[in-house]
C-alpha atoms as one frame of an Amber mdcrd trajectory, in Angstrom:
protein
 134.045 118.420  92.631 134.156 121.695  90.711 131.473 124.309  91.150 128.949
 124.886  88.398 129.330 127.956  86.158 128.249 131.198  87.772 128.765 133.940
  85.235 126.250 136.014  83.336 125.175 134.117  80.219 124.746 135.571  76.739
 121.275 136.863  75.935 118.723 134.069  75.663 116.841 133.827  72.342 113.118
 134.541  72.555 111.049 131.513  73.592 113.912 129.669  75.303 114.459 129.224
  79.007 117.355 131.288  80.407 120.446 129.381  81.428 120.355 128.640  85.135
 123.115 130.399  87.079 124.569 129.817  90.534 124.422 132.710  92.991 128.116
 132.976  93.790 131.106 132.665  91.539 134.497 133.985  90.603 133.681 135.453
  87.191 131.586 138.636  86.968 130.332 138.016  83.457 131.010 136.806  79.915
 132.627 139.233  77.528 131.400 139.449  73.957 134.814 138.265  72.821 134.694
 135.152  75.023 131.125 134.371  73.965 132.116 134.594  70.311 135.231 132.500
  70.925 133.219 129.721  72.587 130.793 129.560  69.674 133.407 128.566  67.109
 136.276 126.195  66.520 134.543 122.960  67.445 134.750 119.770  65.378 131.638
 118.019  64.089 131.106 115.056  66.415 127.858 113.717  64.974 127.949 109.901
  64.986 126.844 108.400  61.687 127.507 104.669  62.183 125.277 103.929  65.170
 123.522 100.570  65.370 120.123  99.972  67.019 120.135  98.779  70.619 119.982
  95.013  71.048 116.572  95.308  72.706 115.081  97.546  69.994 113.024  94.737
  68.374 111.672  93.801  71.791 110.769  97.368  72.781 108.907  97.740  69.470
 106.879  94.604  70.207 106.101  95.866  73.725 104.874  99.197  72.368 102.644
  97.370  69.890 101.015  95.426  72.727 100.514  98.647  74.665  98.939 100.294
  71.622  96.525  97.404  71.167  95.400  97.599  74.795  94.481 101.311  74.721
  93.095 102.140  71.262  92.260 105.805  70.733  94.085 107.038  73.854  97.144
 109.265  73.892  99.669 107.501  76.166 102.441 109.399  77.969 105.283 107.501
  79.634 107.983 109.720  81.228 111.535 108.724  82.155 111.585 111.130  85.084
 113.743 114.085  86.056 116.895 114.651  88.059 116.320 114.894  91.798 118.332
 117.186  94.041 120.480 115.452  96.632 121.829 118.598  98.269 122.017 122.188
  97.026 123.377 121.914  93.470 124.177 118.194  93.437 121.795 115.546  92.102
 121.172 111.891  92.782 122.337 109.528  90.055 119.532 109.265  87.558 117.674
 106.010  86.981 114.974 106.088  84.309 111.513 104.877  85.244 111.076 101.173
  84.620 108.058 101.661  82.354 109.924 104.116  80.121 113.097 102.027  79.860
 111.047  98.872  79.210 109.256 100.473  76.268 112.189 102.385  74.747 115.583
 101.123  75.904 116.490 104.748  76.640 117.767 105.822  80.058 118.169 109.589
  79.813 116.553 112.078  82.155 113.575 114.151  81.005 112.778 111.723  78.184
 109.133 110.995  77.403 107.514 108.363  75.191 104.235 109.486  73.635 101.920
 107.159  71.733  99.658 109.324  69.587  96.455 107.606  68.402  96.002 107.384
  64.635  92.679 107.957  62.916  92.715 104.501  61.344  93.736 102.691  64.513
  97.001 102.051  66.260  99.446 104.680  67.457 102.426 106.679  66.275 105.204
 106.415  68.850 107.513 109.389  69.348 110.342 109.935  71.794 110.719 113.390
  73.267 114.288 113.988  74.409 116.675 116.756  75.301 118.730 117.538  72.179
 122.443 118.214  72.365 123.221 121.294  74.430 123.206 124.524  72.429 126.532
 126.002  71.306 125.011 129.253  70.100 123.612 130.487  73.421 126.452 129.073
  75.554 124.373 126.369  77.226 127.004 123.717  76.555 129.551 125.418  78.831
 127.545 127.804  81.030 124.635 125.636  82.133 125.195 123.128  84.931 123.672
 120.414  82.734 125.610 121.474  79.650 127.735 118.827  77.980 131.069 120.263
  79.136 129.798 119.716  82.692 127.931 116.417  82.554 128.846 114.907  79.192
 127.561 114.806  75.665 123.982 113.814  74.928 122.955 112.040  71.763 121.575
 114.265  69.065 117.963 113.600  68.159 119.112 111.985  64.904 121.527 109.729
  66.788 118.808 108.770  69.266 116.495 107.801  66.421 119.137 105.404  65.075
 119.821 103.842  68.471 116.231 103.490  69.636 114.330 102.958  66.391 111.889
 105.784  67.075 111.391 109.315  65.758 112.712 111.848  68.273 111.649 115.420
  68.986 112.658 118.181  71.404 111.098 117.472  74.794 111.193 121.128  75.837
 108.116 121.786  73.688 106.123 118.788  74.883 104.334 120.272  77.905 102.769
 122.984  75.759 101.739 120.435  73.125 100.090 118.226  75.730  98.376 121.202
  77.331  96.659 121.896  74.017  95.912 118.233  73.247  92.387 116.941  72.790
  90.956 113.490  73.302  91.567 110.917  76.055  95.028 110.881  77.659  96.733
 108.560  80.112 100.073 109.165  81.859 102.299 107.022  84.064 102.307 109.096
  87.236 105.006 109.795  89.763 107.892 110.594  87.439 107.362 114.022  85.863
 105.401 116.602  87.853 105.592 119.155  85.047 103.836 116.914  82.559 101.264
 115.860  85.113 100.486 119.540  85.737 100.105 120.133  81.996  97.607 117.281
  81.814  95.776 117.919  85.066  92.423 118.589  83.391  92.764 115.750  80.869
  93.543 112.699  82.999  91.962 110.775  85.862  93.567 108.690  88.560  91.509
 105.639  87.622  92.478 105.719  83.946  96.142 106.355  84.736  96.166 103.462
  87.172  94.845 101.158  84.434  97.885 102.121  82.343 100.289 101.484  85.205
  98.706  98.117  85.986  98.885  96.985  82.359 102.554  97.914  82.077 103.268
  96.011  85.284 101.453  92.898  84.145 103.111  93.115  80.724 106.434  92.377
  82.452 105.254  89.209  84.223 106.543  86.967  81.415 110.085  87.751  80.269
 111.267  87.503  76.670 114.583  85.969  75.640 116.426  89.290  75.857 115.239
  89.833  79.421 116.136  86.299  80.477 119.641  86.798  79.116 119.988  90.065
  81.021 118.759  88.487  84.247 121.276  85.681  83.880 124.036  88.237  83.291
 122.944  90.118  86.415 123.036  86.928  88.446 126.455  85.919  87.091 127.916
  89.280  88.117 126.247  88.960  91.504 127.870  85.566  92.064 131.258  87.161
  91.390 130.357  89.945  93.809 129.670  87.400  96.552 133.040  85.799  95.854
 134.669  89.223  96.165 133.104  89.676  99.583 134.266  86.312 100.927 137.829
  87.114  99.870 137.887  90.309 101.980 136.050  89.196 105.112 139.265  89.718
 107.079 139.207  93.400 106.097 135.522  93.615 106.988 136.308  92.242 110.440
 138.871  95.004 110.836 136.408  97.695 109.787 132.647  97.147 109.500 129.769
  95.983 107.332 130.533  98.992 105.118 133.555  97.139 103.717 131.251  94.378
 102.524 128.810  96.846 100.994 131.633  98.718  99.237 133.229  95.560  97.931
 130.022  94.368  96.319 129.295  97.840  94.957 132.620  97.827  93.112 131.599
  94.695  91.205 128.182  96.202  90.443 129.680  99.383  89.017 132.405  97.625
  87.032 130.153  95.025  85.414 126.750  96.734  85.531 124.933  99.993  86.054
 124.627  99.900  89.829 123.273  97.732  92.600 119.633  96.909  91.958 118.687
  97.905  95.533 120.422  98.895  98.724 122.812  96.102  99.701 121.928  94.338
 102.944 125.236  93.471 104.646 123.889  92.320 108.002 126.306  90.725 110.454
 125.421  89.202 113.810 122.061  90.319 115.219 121.595  92.765 112.327 120.683
  89.701 110.251 117.346  89.638 112.049 116.410  93.044 110.544 114.942  92.247
 107.142 116.109  95.374 105.314 119.231  96.311 107.227 120.925  98.810 104.899
 122.744 101.030 107.405 125.638  98.576 107.192 127.586 100.294 109.947 127.944
  97.451 112.415 130.871  95.203 113.337 131.712  91.947 111.562 132.807  89.437
 114.188 134.257  85.959 113.965 131.667  83.461 115.185 128.739  85.498 113.872
 126.736  85.002 110.704 126.745  87.447 107.801 123.478  87.765 105.887 124.353
  89.265 102.511 121.378  90.182 100.309 122.608  91.913  97.155 122.127  92.147
  93.410 123.924  93.655  90.445 121.801  95.727  88.068 122.890  95.398  84.437
 123.455  98.354  82.128 119.987  97.621  80.733 118.497  97.857  84.266 117.722
  94.191  85.011 118.634  93.170  88.542 119.540  90.010  90.386 118.420  89.432
  93.989 120.435  86.808  95.853 120.973  86.098  99.545 123.423  83.889 101.358
 123.988  83.625 105.094 127.669  82.947 105.684 129.693  82.102 108.789 132.164
  84.962 109.158 134.920  82.611 110.306 134.096  80.046 107.603 132.408  77.433
 109.828 128.844  77.262 111.120 128.365  76.554 114.810 126.091  73.577 115.548
 123.079  75.836 116.257 123.799  78.088 113.256 123.966  75.002 111.063 120.714
  73.666 112.518 118.863  76.872 111.643 120.588  77.187 108.271 119.722  73.634
 107.234 116.093  74.177 108.202 115.932  77.217 105.933 117.703  75.297 103.182
 115.162  72.478 103.451 112.356  75.010 103.211 113.939  76.589 100.161 114.330
  73.212  98.467 110.623  72.569  98.997 109.796  75.995  97.604 111.964  75.625
  94.506 110.466  72.191  93.795 107.008  73.821  93.690 108.006  76.299  90.957
 106.750  74.944  87.617 104.357  75.983  84.858 100.723  75.519  85.803 101.416
  75.711  89.529  99.754  78.394  91.604 102.044  81.295  92.449 101.315  80.725
  96.137 102.436  77.083  96.030 106.137  77.726  96.581 105.400  79.997  99.541
 103.080  77.436 101.115 105.598  74.624 100.624 108.425  76.566 102.271 106.252
  77.800 105.145 105.122  74.262 105.906 108.731  73.158 106.378 109.577  76.129
 108.609 106.464  75.664 110.734 107.314  71.968 111.132 110.818  72.835 112.343
 109.539  75.400 114.829 107.148  72.823 116.277 109.901  70.168 116.413 112.173
  72.573 118.268 109.467  73.333 120.801 109.320  77.024 119.921 105.621  76.982
 119.053 102.840  74.599 120.012 101.572  72.295 117.260 100.103  70.698 115.373
 101.678  72.212 112.262  98.321  72.710 110.548  97.159  74.842 113.487 100.340
  76.919 113.338  99.886  77.584 109.635  96.167  78.307 109.916  96.806  80.932
 112.596 100.021  82.183 111.005 101.948  81.661 114.253 105.177  80.862 112.412
 105.245  84.423 111.106 106.796  85.660 114.376 110.032  84.086 113.117 109.534
  83.883 109.341 108.103  87.396 108.911 107.981  87.807 105.126 106.629  86.158
 102.016 108.821  83.515 100.420 109.496  85.386  97.177 108.467  87.889  94.548
 108.676  88.556  90.836 112.039  89.776  89.557 113.055  91.860  86.549 113.785
  95.540  85.953 112.546  96.192  89.494 113.788  94.018  92.308 110.130  93.632
  93.335 108.951  93.539  89.751 105.381  93.825  88.506 104.281  95.226  91.872
 101.269  97.081  90.414  99.816  93.942  88.829  96.352  92.868  89.926  96.212
  90.331  92.750  94.389  87.837  90.534  97.216  87.868  87.978 100.084  87.918
  90.498  99.809  86.249  93.916  96.548  84.497  93.012  97.778  83.742  89.500
  99.385  80.751  87.804 103.048  80.383  86.911 103.970  80.458  83.213 107.213
  79.779  81.335 109.273  82.959  81.225 108.310  84.193  84.668 111.256  84.911
  86.955 110.909  84.990  90.722 112.852  84.627  93.928 112.525  81.846  96.485
 113.813  83.175  99.815 112.614  81.613 103.058 114.136  82.793 106.297 114.140
  82.376 110.061 114.844  85.345 112.315 115.211  85.191 116.074 115.268  88.740
 117.387 117.865  89.609 120.040 115.084  90.591 122.488 112.726  87.654 121.824
 112.117  86.104 125.224 109.942  83.316 123.757 112.972  81.424 122.429 116.008
  80.027 124.254 118.790  82.572 124.682 121.150  80.778 122.318 118.754  81.370
 119.397 118.505  85.095 119.951 120.298  87.210 117.352 120.440  84.469 114.711
 118.992  85.381 111.341 119.196  83.165 108.251 117.863  83.731 104.739 118.728
  81.855 101.540 117.526  83.396  98.297 117.871  82.333  94.682 116.534  83.592
  91.379 114.338  81.062  89.576 113.178  81.000  85.962 109.986  79.087  85.152
 110.712  76.864  82.149 108.485  74.761  79.880 109.106  71.647  81.975 109.914
  72.992  85.441 112.402  75.618  86.514 116.010  76.724  86.238 117.941  78.181
  89.166 119.749  81.118  87.584 121.971  81.487  90.650 122.934  77.804  90.886
 126.647  78.705  90.629 126.535  80.002  94.204 126.761  77.179  96.794 123.706
  76.631  98.997 124.165  73.658 101.327 126.015  74.308 104.575 128.819  71.908
 103.605 129.204  73.474 100.167 129.227  77.012 101.582 131.991  76.118 104.033
 134.050  74.410 101.325 133.534  77.348  98.945 134.627  79.870 101.575 137.684
  77.803 102.448 138.667  77.622  98.794 138.316  81.375  98.300 140.176  82.337
 101.464 142.775  79.563 101.469
């Protein structure tokens, strides 16, 4: 990786921020001749034939609903800023979900502002970084100039792509500082804007905005459903990739599995939607095992929980628990089939009009029944469920909403989410599991270190549900046959 520019920049025009320079570098300065040379001789690259993003009609409809909910309020929704990883390197940028949902844009420092109109409604404006300046040398001297990190869209180009008027974001903080009237901002993404609005906003009002935007995503439109299916389809191919290289994972570590899936995510999507869980052997009993530095041994199980995030930021979330050598042992199969039975009961409970909690309750009843049958907990089953005793081995809820966030709609009110009712267009996971910790002395030794989870992505339809991840085998027999086919 090359070092960022370190030389003295040309004089900064009045009112503009100076170009950030690194402390150490090989060039002592920029001569007048070089500065003049770099200002000229560049072709016009403005793009004139841009088409609107596919989601533009949907983002417009979402903004209209937002406007109707908060009449008279100025609404500020930031994309967020780059975050430093180490010294002068940054983490890969991922726009805030709320911003991307309402605009389709994914660029850092962007801000959507809905300005209330006197006659009602709002005027929506995007505030973005314009193309880097060729007059003051920003484009080649600044570490975020386009010769270093790539070309940004011009404001005119952004307007064509996003269907919104665009203005220079560098002036926004001052404009908001001078604004009058009620303001709400989505917090946690842009500290500079929050500071500019510190005397104009309240935590309670801002939380109402965040909650509304979370609940707005509970029911997916046709564009979102298509993106979720695309994410799942890529994820299925990623799981196939992993099975094909399990021999290499055995020779190295869980990292080979993580890297293999990541390749599929980057080739077909934007990224992974969350840190891949590639948990082999006893690591499968750790719910969010993302270190992925352990051995992959024949005879053990591999719990792979992974999802591709599409280029529009919708993610899948799928889990399979696979026998590393291609065949479940009798005890592994026993545990796996119990989890499968629980998942089948959970999926069957997903339908419009059902309570959100129904699928969790159905799956937990099956798991509690199995634990009682195996003599691991004293019955009856109703007592186990009432006291929550099964949770020692089931640990987590049986699913969650899915969308642009892997745990989507998390800020929604309890009465509209976990105490709510399922509607067509909702997308959720069903993911029961059983986990017997390696140091759990309450279970026979042969159980210890076995962890099994099966997770699928489910769309609520008008007459029931559709398993978006149905292309990935689920029964023990089908998993073994699928693995044999891929590795044979």
